N, C-alpha and C positions, 0 to 999 in steps of 0.2 A: 404514602410518603406526603400525598399532598396536604390531609388531611393532620400530617401533624406538623407539617410548616405552616399552617391559619393558627394552631397553637400560642396562646400568649405566653411570653419568656417569662421565669423563674429569675431569681435574684442573679444579677451581673456577676457577682465574685459569690457561689455557694455557701463556700468554705467560711468566708471573713464575713459576710452580710447573715446567715442562719448564727452563727455566733455572736454579732450582736444582738440579733432581735433579742434571741436565748436568754443573755446576760441581763436585756432591758424586764424581760418576763420574769425571770426568777430573782431579779433585785424587787421590782413589784411585790410580789409572793412573799419573800423575806421581810418588811419592810410594808404591812399593809397601810394603805393610805397615802403614798408616796404617789406619785403621779411620775414618769420614769418616760422621757422621749425617747421614741419607735422611729427608725429611720427605713424609710422604704418607696424606691420608686419600683414596684410594681406595676401593673396597669392589669389586672386580672379579668376574667369576663363578670360582668354584672348579673347578680346585684351582690358581687362576694366586693368586699370593700380593700383596698390595699393591703390596710392592719391586719383583718380577721386573717387573710391571705398568708399577708407575711409570719403571721406567729402559726399559722399551719403549716407552711413552709420550715419554719426551727422544729417544729415540734413532732411533726408529723414524721411516719415511719410504717414499714412492713407490719411492726406487731402493735400499731396504734387504729383500731377503726374510728373512724369518720362519721358524725351525724347531722347532715344538713339540716337547717330549717325548712318549711315550706318552700320559701321565695328562692332561697339556692337550690332546690331538688328541682324544680320548675323550670329551671336554663341546665340541660344536657354538659354544654361547655365548662361547667362549676365542676361537677364530679370529673371531668376528664381531665381538668388542668389541674385537678390537685391528687389526682392518683399519677398521672406523668410525672407530676415535681415532687413528690412525697413517697409516692410506693405504697401508698395506704390505702385499704380495702375503703370504700363507702357502705355502709351499715343502716339499712330503713328503723332497724328496731333500737331505740335510743338507750334501753338498758345495756346493748351492745358497745355504745360506743365510748372510747376512750377520751375523745374529745369530741364535743357539739360545737359545729359553726354556727352561731344567730345573727343572722343579719338586723332582724325584726324583734329588737330586744324588748319590746312593750309587748310581744306576741307570743315572749317564752313560754315553752310548756312549764310542768309544776317539774319543779324539782323533782319530788320522788320519781316521775317516769324515767328519770337515768340512776346508769348504776353508783350506788351507795356505798360500795366497797360490804366488808363484813368484820366484826370485831377481830377476827386472827390477822385479815390481810386490806384492813380500811383503804390501803393504794390503790386498790381495784375498782379504786373509785371513778365518775367523770370528771374533766375539768369542762365548763360551759365557756365559751367564748365570743361574749358578745356585744356588737358594734354599736356604740354608743355616737352622738355627736356632741357632748360636752362632758368634760372632766373638771371638778373645780374642788379645792384644798377645802370646802367648806360642809355645811348642812347637815349627814349624820355626824354623831359622835362612831368612835370606834376606838376596841379596845380589845388585847388581848396579847396574844406573843409575836415579838418583832416590835413591839410599837412601845416607845416610852411614854406613861403616862398614857395621852389619849392623843389621839389624830382627828382630825377631820376629811370628810371626802364627798362629793356628791356627781351624780351621774343621770345621764337625762339621754332617751328614753330607756323608762325602765314601766316592770308590769306595774299597776296599779298598788298590788297588793307585795313588795316588795318586800318591807320592808317585814313583815309576819312570814313571809320566805323565809329571809334570813336568819328571823329568831327561830324558826323551826328546824332548819340545815344546821346552824351551831348547837342548838341542844343535840343532838344525834353524834355528836363528836363524840370518837374519832372517826365514826363513818359522818357520809355526806359530800355534795359536789363544793369544788371548786369554783369562783368565775373570776372570769380574765374581762377586762373592761378595756375595750379599743376603741379609742379615740383617732381622730386626724392626726397620726403623728405623737400619738399618747398613748399610752400603759397602765390600767393598774390593777390592783385582785381586792378580794376579799375571799381570801381562802376562810376553809368551816371552820377552821378556830378562833377567826375575828367576830367577838362580839358586835354587833349594827343597832347603833340607837338612834330615836330621833333624836339632832340637834337640842 
């Protein structure tokens, strides 16, 4: 019981807070290139950011295994927080994860490490949630479903080879991973259906 009392709290209003975060993420995925506000007052154990935590709490459940990057996995309190508030199992195998939480976005593993789905079941792929510090509507040019004409987006930090990674990921559509980019108070997304090119 004493250990449970030390656990960082989750959403103050679990139903409405989760719905608000879920809606922001779904809007970002439906309209790639748009930057949505992400309201959260969470204080999760470091290095889990409030934004990563909010998205995990809104999307995670007992049927959606979570994978944590090396920095997150080093602090046992992170896994305990996520298991308690989501019921999601924590997996060490990225290929088994429904969602991957990545605090050190610049060191994100190769996308091929994660579940890509199958031709028959492309929805059995992973969604990568990356913590970034900056999101803005400039830089790369985006086009594809959900985008009228084209859109602009930039984010940092990300891997140095992010554009070739995104090109390979898009080429495998309908298989591939989806990316959610979580900055302080903001969220954007790069689904596999989106083509991303140098601006």
